[in-house]
N, C-alpha and C positions, 0 to 999 in steps of 0.2 A: 173695529180702525179704523184705516188708517181713511177711509173713504164715509165714514163717518155708522155706519149700516150693520147690524149686530145679527147673530146668529142664534133662535132654539135650535134644537138639536136630540132629542132621541136618545140617548146612549145606551139603553140596551140593543136599542136596533143600530144606533150606528147611523145615523139617516135626519137630514135635514129638518126638523119640523116646518119653520116657518122666516124665513129675509126682517129683518125691519129696517129704517132706517130713517135714527135719531133725528137730523134737520127735517127731512118731511114732517114727519111725526108734531117734532113741537109747532113744526110750521102752520100744522091746521088745529091745532093743542091749545095754541096762543091766550087762552088766556086764561091757561092753568102755567100758565111759564111765568115766575114773575122777579124781581132784580133782586141780589145779597152785595149792595154796594156798602153795608153794615162794617165798621173800624174796628168792632170788640168778636174775640176769634171765634168767640162759639154760637155757633147759628140756632140752634138747638128742631129748626122748623125748616121743610121744603118749602112754606107758605110763608115770604115775609114781605110782601112789599103791593098792595090790590094795586097802586098804579103805576105800573109800569108793564111794557107790553113791549113785548117781541117781532119786532121785525121783521118779516120773510125770507128767506135766498140765504140765511147764515152756513158757512159749509165749513161743517163743523166735523171734527172727527173725536174716534170713540179711543178713551186711552188708558179706563179700568172700569171690572165692572165687577162688585160682591152680591149674597145676595144670604138675603139669613132662615131662609125657605121658605115663608109667601109673597117677600119680599127682595127686586132688585134693584137696587142703584148703578147707576151710570156716570162717570162724568170724561169729560174733554175740554177741549178746548179751540177755539174757533180760529180760523185759516187766517182771512186778513183784518185789516181794521175798518173795514166797508158798510161792518157783520158785528152790530148795535144792540144795546136796546134800549130805550129810553123812559127813563125814572126823569117825573116830572120835580123830585124834591134835585134831584143830579143831575139831570142831564144826561146823552150819551157813556157810554161805558160800554166794558164790559170783554170778556178774552176767554171764555169760561165757562160751563155750566155740570150742572146735574141733574139728574131728571130720577124716579119712582116709579118704577114697576111690579103693577101687581104679578108673580111669577104665575101662582097656574093660571089665568086666563091670559097672560100676556097683554097688558092694559097698561098705553104711561097712566099713570093717576097726576103727575104734578112734576111740575122743573122750575128750575131755578137758572136763572142767569148770573158768573163771579167774574167778576174785576178780574180776577187768575186763572188761567189756566188749570186744571187743573188734573196734576198725575196721579194718584191716587185714591179711590176706596178700601175701605174695609170694615168688616161688620168686628163691631166690640159690645159679643150676647151681655157685657155686665152691666153695661150703659143699658145699653135694650135702645144703642144706636149705629149708624155708619159715621168715618171716623176720616176723613178723604185732605191733603194734603198737599199742594200747587208751586208755582213759579214764586211764587212768592213770604217764601216760607212760614205761611199760616197752617194750622191746623182745624180746622172744625168738624162741628159734631150736630147731626143731624139724623134726627126724629126720620121713624120708620110708618107714622102715625098720619093715616090724610085728613 
């Protein structure tokens, strides 16, 4: 939601199983968060730049979630410009994110900070990937393997 939280619900029992905050999860796992500052429209991976670090304390909001059964992709944006990632090659940037979660265990596996806020993510089953779109008019493809 707007506060960066996402809930895991039991549909049969209609009750909340667990509530997770994307921001605090990325803060705790900053070594698993990379940058996607590429100008090409095809990413094909959640892990793209090992020299990138995530700065703790970003104010993130969740805009979209999608699953392909075992994997959950979650995307969104950052609330203000003080919350940036730093890359040795390109300096500070970013206003969005994409994360990958192992759905059966509800475990964060990887994340990517993006230059644009991501507004939507969908599963493209025939390409075996997730597809996202954001405020810069770019379409990106993300593999669901780690």
